C-alpha positions as CSV (number, residue, x, y, z in Angstrom):
1,Q,0.0,0.0,0.0
2,E,1.1,3.6,-0.6
3,G,3.7,4.9,1.9
4,Q,4.6,1.4,3.1
5,Q,8.3,0.4,3.3
6,V,10.0,-2.9,4.0
7,V,13.6,-3.7,4.7
8,I,15.1,-6.8,3.3
9,K,18.7,-8.2,3.4
10,W,20.7,-8.6,0.2
11,Q,24.3,-9.7,0.4
12,G,24.3,-8.8,4.0
13,K,23.1,-5.2,3.3
14,P,19.8,-3.7,4.1
15,V,17.6,-2.9,1.1
16,F,14.7,-0.4,1.4
17,V,11.7,-1.1,-0.8
18,R,9.2,1.8,-0.6
19,Y,5.9,2.2,-2.3
20,R,5.9,5.9,-2.9
21,T,2.8,8.0,-2.3
22,P,1.4,10.4,-4.9
23,A,2.8,13.3,-2.9
24,E,6.3,11.8,-2.8
25,L,6.2,11.2,-6.6
26,Q,5.1,14.9,-7.1
27,R,8.1,16.1,-5.1
28,V,10.4,13.8,-7.0
29,I,9.1,15.0,-10.4
30,A,9.4,18.7,-9.2
31,D,13.0,18.0,-8.2
32,D,13.8,16.6,-11.7
33,H,14.2,20.1,-13.0
34,A,16.7,21.3,-10.4
35,S,19.9,22.2,-12.1
36,D,22.2,21.7,-9.1
37,L,21.7,17.9,-8.6
38,K,24.9,15.9,-8.4
39,Q,23.1,13.1,-10.3
40,P,21.1,14.8,-13.0
41,Q,19.0,11.9,-14.2
42,T,15.2,12.3,-13.9
43,D,13.1,10.0,-12.0
44,A,11.7,8.6,-15.3
45,E,15.3,7.7,-16.3
46,R,15.9,5.9,-13.0
47,T,12.7,3.8,-13.0
48,K,11.2,1.1,-15.2
49,P,8.0,2.0,-17.0
50,G,5.0,0.9,-14.9
51,H,7.0,0.6,-11.7
52,E,7.5,4.3,-10.9
53,K,5.8,4.0,-7.5
54,Y,8.5,1.7,-6.2
55,L,11.8,2.9,-4.9
56,V,14.5,0.3,-4.2
57,V,17.7,1.5,-2.6
58,I,20.6,0.0,-0.6
59,G,20.1,1.3,3.0
60,S,23.6,1.9,4.1
61,C,25.1,5.3,5.0
62,T,28.0,6.0,2.6
63,H,29.9,7.8,5.4
64,L,30.1,5.1,8.1
65,G,27.9,2.3,6.9
66,C,25.2,2.6,9.5
67,V,21.5,2.1,8.6
68,P,19.4,5.2,8.3
69,T,16.0,5.4,9.8
70,F,12.9,6.7,7.9
71,G,10.7,9.6,8.8
72,A,13.2,11.5,10.9
73,G,15.4,14.6,10.4
74,D,14.6,18.0,8.9
75,F,13.2,16.6,5.7
76,G,11.1,13.6,6.8
77,G,13.1,11.2,4.7
78,W,15.9,8.9,5.7
79,F,18.0,10.1,8.6
80,C,21.5,8.8,9.5
81,P,21.8,8.6,13.3
82,C,25.6,8.4,13.3
83,H,26.2,11.9,12.0
84,G,22.8,13.6,11.6
85,S,22.4,13.9,7.8
């Protein structure tokens, strides 16, 4: 269901699978046009047709390897407890 997220293990790493809400998709599409993104691909370029609602990411902090929590921090997304980003 929309807004639901599960965490599975793959090769010993946590993988977040999230069923994005219409509001989340709208924000992502709005951000597609930001010129200052480090990775300039649009959401459509990063998803398979018909599966846009699903987000699948490896859930490890690239800084220290800890597992971020969801729904915390200043932006309501994933929050890394080890260094607050």
